[in-house]
C-alpha positions, 0 to 999 in steps of 0.5 A: 301188505298191512295197509289198504285203502278203499274209496266209498261215499257217505250219505248226506241229504242230496249229496254223497261226500267221498269217504276214504276207508283206511284199513291197517293190520298190526301186531298185538292183541287181536282187536277191531276198532273203527275211528272217524266219527262213526255212528252206532250202526257203523261201529256195529259193522265190526260184528257183521264184517267178521261173520260175513268174511268167515261164512264166505270162506275167508280168514279173519285176521287175528291181529290188531285191526284199525279202520279209519273213515276219513275225513274224520269230521264227517259223520258216518251212518248206516251199513253202507260201509260194511263192504269197503271195510270188508274189502279193505281187510281182505286186501290188507291181509293179502286175501285178494290181489293188492291194488285190486280196489284202486279204481273202484268206489264200493258201498253195501251192507253185509249180512252175517252170511256174506250176502250184500243187502241194499243201501239207501240213496243209490241214485244220489250215490251213482250221480256223484260217482258219475262225475269221477273217473271211477267205477261204482260197485254196489249191491245187486238190489240197487243196480236198477236205481243206480242205472237211472243216471245215464252217465253211470251205465258204462261204469257200474257193477253189481255184486252179490257177495264180497268175493265177487269183487274179483269178477269185476277186475277180471271183466275190466281186464278183459273187456275194459271199463267202457264195455258197460257190462253189469253182472246178471244183466247186459248193458250198452251205452244207451240202456240196460236189460232187466237185472236178474240176481246171480245164484249165490256161491262160494267165492274163489280166493286169489293169492 
């Protein structure tokens, strides 16, 4: 598959407008471009994503990579788009299962070592996602803030690295969306235990 679509959200004051991240791989000289009104920090995600995937044990495709952040007229700022861009590249290059991301909304800033760093506005983000029939995936450091929105408690997953996105799908396939489990914590429909970040580890690649 050479085209992947990942859903995420921008930050605009007290709202979190939906953004679709389209990642396309094509033949030609290797390049990496991001379009769709990205600010400087978003354009810099090219280097963060490249290094994060390589140090996490994935291949970075030696192809022409085009990332479109839609809608094109909505300004995009911050590092929150790193995770959806990285996941889109992994899906488009068949390094994670096709359609792995269909029901998810993903957000997070990547470090060069592949670790996820917290983003601003997790509370506003989780409130927006709670109004949709989707599952929120975000950095571990943001999970307690996101869970302040009671309606998101049964559809919120925290991950430590891009590779652990597959753990979300394994859990959902086994237990279903409404089990309310968050990695590193135990949640019910009425509450959640204290978050303890998991130990860092190498991702397990799936073909």
